[in-house]
N, C-alpha and C positions, 0 to 999 in steps of 0.2 A: 238743659240747654246742649251738652255737651255729649248727649246718650248717641248719637250717629258718630259717621266719619271715622278717621284714622285714629290712632292713638294721639300723633302729632298734631292733628285738627283739635282732638278733645282736650290735649294739654296747653295748646294755646288760647282755646275757649275760657278754659279753667284760669289760667295767668291774666287773662283781659276781665273776668268776672272779679278775680281778687285785687287786682288792681283799681276796678271803679269802687269796689267796696271799701278799701281803706282811703282813697283820693276822695272820694266822693261826699265824704261828711265835712270835710276843708271848706267845701264849696255849696252845701246845703243840698247834696244830691243824696237821699235815702234809697238803699236797695231793700226790696221786698223778695225775699227768696222761697221759694214752694216746692214742695215735694213730697210725695207718699212715701217715698223710699227714703229715710234718713241715714243714709250711709255712707262711707268716706269715698266710696267710686260715685257717688252722685254729687255730692257737695264735698269739695276740698276741703281737710282738716283745717288748713290754714286758712283758708276764706271762712269758714264757720268759725274761726277763734276772734275773726275781726267784728263780728256781727255782736253789737251789744243787747239789743233787744231780740228775745227770742220767744216764741209763741207757740205752744203743741197744745193740737186737739187730743183727742181720745187717741192712744197709740195701742198696737196690736201686745207691744210685750216691754218690758221693763229695757231693754236693750235699745230700741226704738226711742224710747222717752228720754233716755238718757244720750243717744247722739244728738237731740235737740237741746234739750237743758242744761246737760253734763249732770255726773253721776253724785249724788248723794245731796242734790238741790231740791229734789220734793219727794213725795211720798208716792209709792207706788200706785196705792188705791184710788189716788187721786186723778189719775190717767188711765187706767188700765181696766177693762171691763165694760160695763154697759152704760155708764153714766152719761144719758144724754147731754149734750150741751155743755159740758165740762171742758175747759181749759185751762192749761197754766201760763201764766206770763213770767219773764223776766226780764229786767233791763241791768243785769248785771250783780244785780244783789240776789236776796232771796226771792221765790219764786211766790206767786199769788195767786189763787184759784180764782178763777171767772166762771159763770155759769151763764149761760145763753138761752134763750124762751124763744121757740117757734111763733111767729104771728103770721097768721093767714093775710093773704093779699087784701081781702075785704076788710079786715080788721085794721091795717095800715090805711088803707083809703077811708076808713071810718075815724080814724083818729085825726086827720086833717081837716074833717067837718064840722060845721059850726055845731053846738050842741054836746059834743062827745062827752061822755062819760066813762070814766076806766073802772073797770072789772076790778072790784076787791079781790087781795090774794087771800086764800082760805088757809 
């Protein structure tokens, strides 16, 4: 959101985002922040500290995962590498592993039709 513009404009955008995140919870507004590069120059450290719920998909290295989830809150093997569909979620406490599975458009359409029979897991 604040990738372009002058330093003054980026600082203003970060200040407004931090204010929204901190005041939004009081009135029921939830912020969902997404980035491909979870570094302090992309999402301000102060803003990130205000986010209770954190969700991390597969990361390139330990440092990226720590930027999202905080150091020492997860096992590196859970996010780094080739585990397809693996994610970790934390609501301020210990992280919980999640696994997502790919569902084709046709299979999703079939699931809503009468007579649908799920595939047994093997």
